[in-house]
C-alpha positions as CSV (number, residue, x, y, z in Angstrom):
1,M,166.1,169.5,210.0
2,F,165.2,165.7,208.8
3,L,166.6,166.3,205.3
4,N,167.9,163.0,205.3
5,M,164.3,161.4,205.1
6,L,163.3,163.2,202.1
7,R,163.2,161.2,198.7
8,A,166.3,161.3,196.7
9,E,164.4,163.3,194.1
10,S,162.9,165.7,197.2
11,Q,166.1,166.3,198.3
12,Q,167.6,166.9,195.0
13,L,165.0,169.6,194.6
14,F,165.4,171.2,197.9
15,L,168.9,171.7,197.2
16,E,168.1,172.9,194.1
17,T,165.5,175.3,195.8
18,A,168.4,176.6,198.4
19,Y,171.4,177.2,195.4
20,T,168.7,179.0,193.5
21,L,167.3,180.8,196.3
22,A,171.0,181.8,197.4
23,H,171.7,183.6,193.7
24,V,168.5,185.8,193.7
25,D,170.9,188.8,195.1
26,G,173.3,188.1,192.4
27,M,176.3,186.6,194.4
28,F,177.0,183.3,195.8
29,V,179.2,183.6,198.7
30,E,181.0,181.1,200.7
31,A,179.0,181.0,203.6
32,E,176.6,179.9,201.3
33,K,178.4,177.2,199.5
34,E,179.2,175.9,203.2
35,V,175.3,175.7,204.0
36,L,174.5,173.6,200.7
37,K,177.5,171.9,201.7
38,A,175.9,170.9,205.2
39,Y,172.7,170.2,203.9
40,C,174.4,167.8,201.6
41,R,176.2,166.0,204.4
42,E,172.9,165.7,205.9
43,M,171.2,163.7,203.2
44,E,174.5,162.1,201.9
45,T,174.0,163.2,198.9
46,A,175.7,165.4,196.0
47,F,174.6,168.7,194.5
48,D,176.8,170.2,191.5
49,I,177.2,173.9,192.9
50,E,178.8,175.0,189.5
51,H,175.8,175.1,187.1
52,A,173.9,178.3,186.7
53,P,171.0,178.2,189.0
54,I,167.5,178.1,187.8
55,A,164.8,180.5,187.0
56,L,162.0,180.9,189.6
57,Q,159.3,180.2,187.5
58,D,161.3,176.8,186.1
59,L,161.6,175.7,189.5
60,K,157.8,176.4,190.6
61,R,156.8,174.3,187.3
62,K,159.4,171.4,188.8
63,M,158.3,171.5,192.3
64,S,155.0,171.1,191.0
65,A,155.7,168.0,188.8
66,S,157.6,166.0,190.9
67,L,156.5,166.6,194.4
68,S,153.9,164.7,195.9
69,P,150.7,166.8,197.3
70,T,151.8,166.5,200.8
71,E,155.5,167.8,199.8
72,K,153.7,170.8,198.0
73,W,151.6,172.5,200.7
74,P,154.3,175.0,201.4
75,I,155.2,176.0,197.6
76,P,152.6,178.6,197.5
77,R,153.6,180.6,200.2
78,L,157.1,180.2,199.2
79,M,156.7,181.5,195.9
80,D,154.5,184.6,197.2
81,T,157.5,185.2,199.6
82,I,159.9,185.1,196.4
83,N,157.6,187.1,194.3
84,E,157.8,190.3,197.5
85,W,161.2,190.3,196.8
């Protein structure tokens, strides 16, 4: 997926997003944990999966504050999709 090409800060934000979305249904099953571990292996980074996911609006603010303009382009569509749930 080319995740290893992201800046370290963007990698962590990607993992935080995936982690938060994995919790949307109120469950975090083994298959979701394995996907996050695969992402971490690809990016050669670590991510603490024991903390509580952050609120979606907080995640949106965090994205807006830390991503470059090029990285920000999919955020509005992503948030629209999340809000549809």
